[in-house]
N, C-alpha and C positions, 0 to 999 in steps of 0.2 A: 330397428325402431320397435318392432313388436316385442322383441326380447327385452329391451330396456324398459318398456312400459308394462311388462308383466303379462302380456297377452299370450306369450309362448314361453316354454321352459328351455327349449333348445333351438339352436340354429345350426345348419350344416352348410359348410362352404368348401369350395375348392381352395386348398391352403395356399396355392400360388397366387391367388387373388387377394389374400388377406394382407392388410398393412403390417409392417414390421412392428409398429407400436400398437399394442392392443390395450384398451381401457382395463384398469384393474377390476372394475365391477362387472366386466364381461369377459371372463377368462376363457382361453382355449383349454378344453377339458380332456379331449381324447383325439387321437389320430388313427385313421383307418390303416389297414394293411395297404401297402403301396401298390397301385396299379402300374402298368408300364410307364416309366418316367420319360421315355424318349420322345423327341420330336420326329415327325414323319413328313414325307412328301406325298401329296395327293395330286394326281393328274386329272385332266378332264375325262369325262366318260368316253371310253373308246380310244383314248390316246395311249400310245406305247412309249412315248418319249417327250422331252420338253421341247416346246417350240421356241427357238432362240429369238424370234421376233416379238415375243410377248413377255411381259414381266412376271417374276415370281411374286406371289402375294403373301404377306405376313403382317402380323399385328404388333410386333414389338421390335425395339431397337436391338435387343439381345439377339434375336434371330437374324435380323438384317445384317448385323455386323459379321456374324459367323458365316452367313451365306456368301458374303463377298469372297471368302477364302475357298469355300466348297465349290461355288459356281462363279468364278471371276468374270466370265463373259456374259452373265445374265444380269439384267436390270432387276432391282428389287423395288416393289411398290407397296405402300401400305394398303391394307384392306380392313374394313370395319363391318360390324353386324354380327348377328349370332351365327352359329355354325351352318345352319341350313341356308341362310342368306349368302354366306361366303361360298358355299358349294354351288349355289345357283349362279353366282357371278362367274365362277370357274367354268361351269358347264356351258354357259352362254358365250364363252370365248374371250372373256376379258383378261384372263391370266393364263400363263403357260402351266402353272402349278401353284399349289398352296402349301405352306409349311404350317402344320398344326400339331397339337399335342396328341399323342397316341391314345392317352387315357380317355380323352373326351370322345373320340371316335369309337373306341371300344365300348364305352358305357352306353352309347346310343345305337349299338349294333351296326356300326358302319365300318368295321375293320376291313371289309373287302375293298374299300376305296383306297387303302394304303398301298402306295407303289414302292416306297423305299423307307427304311428305318435309318435314322442317323444315330450312330453310337454316342454315348454320353460324353465322350472326350472331343469328338469333332464338332458336336453341337451341345454345349453344356446347357442342361435344362434350367428353367426358372426354379428358384428355391421353393420346395414343397410340391413340385409338379407331380401329379399322380396320387396325391394324398388328399383325403377328405378330412376336414377338421370340424369337430363338434364344439360349438361355443355355448356357454351357459351364463347364468347370472350368479354373482357372488352371494354367498349365504344360503344357497339351496343345497340339498343333499343329492349328490350324483354318484353314489357308490355303485349303482347298477352299471355304470360305464366302464368299470375296471376290466371286465372281460372283453370289451370292445377295443380298448386302447392297444395299439400294436407297438411294442417296445422298440423294435428296430426302426420303424417309421418315425417314432417320436424322437429317438436319438439322432437319426440322420437329419430330420427337419430342424432340430435344435441347432445343429452345427451349421446347416445351410442358412438359416435365418439370422444367426449371429454374424456370419460372414457378410451377408448383404447389409444388415443393420449397421455394422461398423463402417462400411464403405460409403453408403449413401442413404441410409435410413429409409429405404423403400421409394426413392424418387425414380424418375423415368430413365436414369442412366442404365445402360445395359450390363449391369453386374449380375452374375449368375453363379450358382453353386449346386453341386450334387454330391450327396453322401451315400456311401454303400458300406455295409458291414460284412466282412468276410474273415473267417478264421479268428474271430474275436477282436478284430481291429476295424476302426472306422476310417475309411479312405474318403477324403473330401477333395473333390475336384472343383476348382474355382476359376472364374474369369473376372478380371478387373480392367475396366476401360478408363483410359486417361483422356479426359476431354481436351486438355491443352494440345495434345499431339495427334489425337485421333487413333492412337495405337492401343493395343490391348495385350494383356499378359494372361496366359493360362498356366496352371500348374496343379500340383496336388500335395496333400500332406496327410499323414496317417497318425492316429492316436487312439487312446482308450475311449470307447463309446460312452462311458460314464462321465467323461470330461468333454462332452460334445460342444457345449457353448464356448468353453475356453479354447478348444481346437479351432472353431470357426473364427473367433476373434483374433487369435494369434496368427492364423494363416492370412487373414485379411491384412493385418499389419505388415506381414512379410511381403506380400505382393505389392502393397502400396509403397513400401520402402524401395523395392526393386524398380518400380516405375519411376520414382523420384531420381534414382541413380541414372536411369536411362535418359531422363530429361536433361540432367545436368551435364551429360557427356557432350563434348564438342562435336 
């Protein structure tokens, strides 16, 4: 609101929390170099392992869905509040562990709380996870941001957001995507959830980083078509 009303020139957001549809008059101008994109497991203070009698806490359907495969015998329960509130609930004994974004913990100096890192294929991150986005107002001069914008993060995020936008437009469905550039190629890992069956598909596709948005959209179409084939099978 402050940006729209002209009281500020810039806003900085966690990209994973930004809607897929951004107003034309409030464009995303630059993306930071990506912090660790992975999700992590945090145990209660002093604990060495998960207590099977207590639930795992997480705040998204994306995580809950994938945790069912990683920890099939554990119950998953939603948890709300800011990071400090969640950690307090954990340490008070309400949960066996929490699943959080590594980037948020590291930026707050809480890396020592991390007990396990999930790789980006077993737990596909949210689109844009680990990236900070700078948002501005249309018509202003932002040339000074050119040195801040990270090209690889920008390209990866463009593919991830195009993938999610095509499939669900940023709704609460647990769609996820993670892009990584290696040897001049952009590898996009994606997760598509089919609400009718409760099943999900994971896969990946590679392409030219300069065609990031097209890669994200075409890969989303492919996973959606595969899902429809599975549903139609007897």
